[in-house]
N, C-alpha and C positions, 0 to 999 in steps of 0.2 A: 423679594429681597429689598431692603431699604436702600435708597440711593446714597452713595458715599459722598460726604462733604470734603471738599479739597481746599487747600489754602488759597487765599486771595491772590490773584496774579501779581507778581512782583513782590510778594511778602513771603520769604522763604523760611523753612525750618533749618535749624542747625542740628545735625545728628551727632551722636557721640564722637565719631571720628572727626567731625568739624570742630566741635567744642574743644577737643584736646589741643588743636592747633590754635584756636582763639585764645584759650587760656594761657598758653605759652607767650603769645605775642602781647596779650593785655598785661601779663605780669612785667614784661619789659617796659611797656608804656607807663604803668604805675610806678615802677621803681625809678624811672628817669625823671618824670615830673616831680616826684617826691624829692629826688636828690637836688633839684633846684630850689626847693623850699616852697613849692607851690601847694595850695590846699584844695581839697576836693569840694565841689558843690553838686548837689543833686536837685534838679528842678523837675516840675511836673511835665509830662509830655503834652498836655492840653493847656492852652491859653487862650485869652481873649483875641479874636481876630484882629482887632485894632492894633494890638501890639506889634504884629508883623507888618501890617500895611503901613504904619507909621515908621517902623524902623527899617524895613527892607526897601520900601518904595512901592507905590501902588501901580506903577507902570513897568515893574520888573516881571520877568517870565514867572518867577516864584509865586508872586501874589496873584497875577493875572490867570495863570494857567495851572499851577501845580499844587497848591495848597488843598489839603482835605478840610473843608469848611462845612459846618452845619449849625442849625439852630437847636439848642437844647430845649427842654420842656418848659423853660422859663422865657423862651424867645430870645435868649442871648446867642450872638454869633460866636462860636468857638472854632478853634482850628488845632489840628495836630501840628506840633512844632516842625517846620521845614528846616530849621537850623537852630543853633544853640545860643548864639550871642545875644539876641534880643531877649530871650528868657533869663539869661544870666544877669543882664542889666536891669531888667524888671525886679529880679529877686534882690539884687544889691541895693536898689533904691528903696524897695519895700521894707528891708530890714536894716536900712541905714548903715550899709558896710563901706561906702565909698565917699561919704562927705568928709572932706579934708583928711583923707587918709588913703594909704596905698593898699592895694590888694593884688595878689598873685593867685589866680584860681585855675582849676581845671575840672572837667566833668567828662563823663562818657556815657553814651546811651543811644537809643534809637531816634532817628528823625524820619520825616514822612513827606514824600513828594509824589505827585501823580504824574510821573514821566512814563515814556515807553520803556518797559523793562528790557535790558540787555546785559550781556556779560559785564559785570563790574558796576552796573548801575540798577538799583532796585527802588521799589516804591517805599519799602521800610528798609532803611539803611542805618548804619551805625557810625558815630563819630567820636573821636577824642577831640575836645575843645580846650584851648588854653586862652584865658583872658587876663590882662593886666590893666589895672586902673590907678591913675594918680601919678604916672611917670610920662614925661613928654620928650625926653632926649632920644637920640638915635641908639644909645646904648641899650636901651630895653628892647628895641626892634631887633638889634643884633643878638641879644640874648635869646629870644624866643626862636629866632632862625637857627642859632647855635644848638638849642635844645632839639630842634627837629634833626639837625645834622647828627647829633649824638645818637638819636634813635636809629637813623639809617646805618650808622656804624656798628651799633650793637646788634642789629638784625642782619648785617652782612650784605646791605643792598646799596651802599653809598655810591658805588661806581655806576649804578643803573639809573641814578636820579640826577637831574640838573635843576639848579636854582635859577629861576627867572625872576627878575627884579624890575620894578618900575616905581615912579612917584607920581601921584596925582595932584600934588600941590595943595594949596588951601582952597577953601570954597570960593573965594573971590577970584583967584586965579583960574580955577576950573570953570567959573562962569564966563569969564572972558574967552577962554579957549572954546567953551561950548558954542558961543555965538559964532566964532570963526569956523568951527567944524560944521555947524548947520549950514553956513553959507557954502561951504565947499561941497557938502552932500547934496544940497539943492542944485548946485550947478552940474552935478553928475547924477541926477535922480534916476534918469533912464537906465543907467548901468547897474543900478542897486537891485538886490533880490527883495522879495516882498517883505521879509522880517526887517531888513534894514530901511526900507521906506517907511515902515510903521514906526520904527524908533527914531527917525531923523528928527522929529520935533518933540517926542516925548522922552527919550533916553539916548541921545546921540552917541555918547561915550561907548555904549554897548555895541554900536556898529563896528567900533575898532576891533572887537573880539569875534567878528563874523568868521565863520569857516567856509563861506561861499568863495570859490576861486576867482569869480569875477569881481567880487566886492574887494577881495584882498589885493587884486591888481589895481583897482581904483585907489585904494588907500595908500598906495606907494607914494602918491603926490599929495596926500592930506597934510594939513599943517600939523606941526608937532607940538605936543603939550609942553615939552622942555622949554620951548621958546617963550612960554607965557609965565614961567616960574619966576618968583622974586628971590631976593637974596636969602631969606630965612629958609625957604623950601629947598633952595639949592645946597645951602650949608648942611641941612639936615640929611639930605640924600648923600652928599659927599662924606659926611661923618659916618654914616651907615656903611658905606662902601669901604672906608678905611678900617673899620671895626672888623668887618667880615675878612678883609685881606689879612689883617693882623692875625685872625683866628685860623687862617689857612683854608677858608671856605670859598670855593670858586663859584662864580656866578656869571650870568649873561644879562645884559640889559635888553629888556623887551618893551619897547615903547608902546606897543599895542595891548599890553597887559592891563586890564581895568578891573577885573573881577566882576561877579555877576550881581552884586548887591549894592544899593545906592549909598550906603553909609560910610564907604571908605574915603580917606584922604591921606595925603602924603604916601608913605610906604605902602606898597602892595607887593606880594611875592607869591609864587607858586613853585612847588616841586613837581617836575614832570618827568616822565619816562617814555621811551620808545618801545618798550617791551610789551606793552599791552594794546598796541594798535591805537584806536580812536579814543579809548579811555585813558588818556595819558596823564591827567592830573591826579596826584595822589594826596597832596596837601596844599592848602593856600590860606592866605590871611593878609593882615595889614593893619594899619591904623585907622581908627574910627572916632576921632576926638570930638565930633559933634553928636554922637548918638545919646549919650547920657542926657545932655540937655534937651534933646529932641523928645526924649521920653519923660520929661519932667523934672530932671535933676539939675544940679549946677554944672557949669562947664567943667568937664573932667577929661584929661587926656587918657586915651585907652588904645590898646593894641592887642591883637589875638590872632589865632589860627584854628582852622578846622582840618582834621585828618580823617579821610574816609577809610574806615576799617575793612569794608569789603574790598576796596580797591588795593589796599596794603596787603591783604591776605592773598589776593589774586597774584600780585607781583611776587610775593614770597614763594608761592607754589610754583609759579612760572620759572623762577630762578632756582628752584629746589633748595630753598633756604630753610624750610621747615618740614617736619615729618610727624606723622601721628604717633603719640606716645602710647605705650600699652596702658590700659586702664587699670591693671593691677600689677603690683610689685611682688607681693607674697600671697600664695594660696595655701590655705590651711586644709588638709584633708584628714580623714580619719575612718577607722573601721573598729567594730566590736561593740559590745553591749553598752558601754558608757561613753562611746566616742562623741556623740552630739554634745553631751554636757561638758566633756573635756575640751573638745574643739572651741566651744564658746569661751571657756576659761582662758584657754591659750590665746585666742584672738584678742580678747579684751586686754590681757596682759602685754601683748606685743604692741597694741595700739597706744597703751599708755606709755610704754617705754620708747616707741618710735612714732611720734605723733605726725611726722611728715611723709610716712611711708604708707602706701595704699595696700591695705591688707583685706582680703576677701576670705571669708569662712564658707567652705562648701556646705550646702544644705541639701537634704533630700537623700542622703545615704548613697548606697550603691558600692560597686567594686572599686578597688583602688584604680584599676585600669581606666575605667570610666572617668574617675575623679582627675586623674593625671591628664587625660585627654582634654578635659575642661580647662585645666590650668594651662595647657599648651595653647588652646585656642585664644585664651585671653592674654597670651604672650607674657605670662608671669615669669620673673626671673628665678624665684625661689619657691619651693614647696616645703611646707612645714607638716610633718607627718605625726599624727596622734593614733597609733595603733594600740593594741591591748597592752604590750609591754610598756609603752610610753605612759599610758594611763596609770598603770600600776606603780611606775617609778616616778610619776610627776615630772617627766622629762619630754623632750621632743627630738625628732630626728629632722635634720635640715638637709635639703637636697638642692644643688645648684642645677636648675633646669636648662641652662644655656651653655653648660660645659659638660659634654658627654663623658669626659675622662675623670671628672671630679667624683671623689668618694663622699658618701653620706656621712654626716657627723651627728651623733647623738649627744645632746647637751641638757643641762638643767634649765628650767624656765628662766632663771636669773642670768644664765650665761648666753642664752640664745639671741637676745637682742643685739649685743655687740657683734656677734659673728654674722648675723643677717646683715647688719649695717655695713660690715666690712665687704661682704659679698656683693652687695647692691652698688658699692662705690669702687668695685675693683675693675 
């Protein structure tokens, strides 16, 4: 017997019961970003490796450890995208979408990182990304945070999420702070874990995000970035806080929040939860005003966020906020010499009249009892019966499968759609 081939570790199949939930959530995501006037982008999952090393930073964990990188047959180094922002900027520059103009964009799709798979973290994962170009005030920062807050409310999980907020200031302010932080870390070098020691001179701000208890204790006495901010950065942050307060969105200031990618400046934020254990960050983002010029464009203000769909689905399931929907609303059954022909006609007629209703036509014949068992396994709400009498009269009999006391009703083909629609929405 041939050996079975299994999925790659950390890259999971989504079965029909899974996709039912994903479709419900994705529908809310698409409707919400569209309601804000944002337009969809679709970028390739494969890009030149240099795009990510230039955008994300060569000494970040993503580029150093996690990217799926290989040489193609032409000898070019290519990588599966580990995040969406860099590819979105590349596409905007390539197609001249952001030169002296504003763009509000969104995308959704798979990303890839070679991490240790665990619950809520996979090697192929999916993100909703939102990116805005050409606007530099705190009002647009507040808008995208408000957009995420609207998502949580629509999904019924706003009480389970906390907005953490910080500012990283300008590049110059961050450089001054970086020097002070390095000096502090060098003075406490023996108390740092291996990762923090490695990052002390390459990416010291990432040490602030350490989860090591010993490092966290050391950092209590570390210099604060807030002390290095100038007037403009402070005004931007204060303006953002006022806008969020005006919108009724609660937040906590987290001075250790730096995000994992090098391109952020000024506003950074994360939505976190305690309901998922260690995998607590569901959504995060911030400003990246220098990234467009870093990738060859003109200076362009920009802000965005990424929302992890697997993490979001896990939270929704943990809180019992979603359920698998039946795959079928209406099941068409039949018996008799001309049943298969008439069932096909009835199914086509119903689909034309009820385009949003899921209608399955029974195939393969068999006794009515067997056909109704199939309808029940599929959790169909309505059965449409095409027996010999119905075939002769060009009618159908409609049965409510979820109401044991309901009577069957025989109707003409023209009358049936309205009646079925009423049953489905009762």
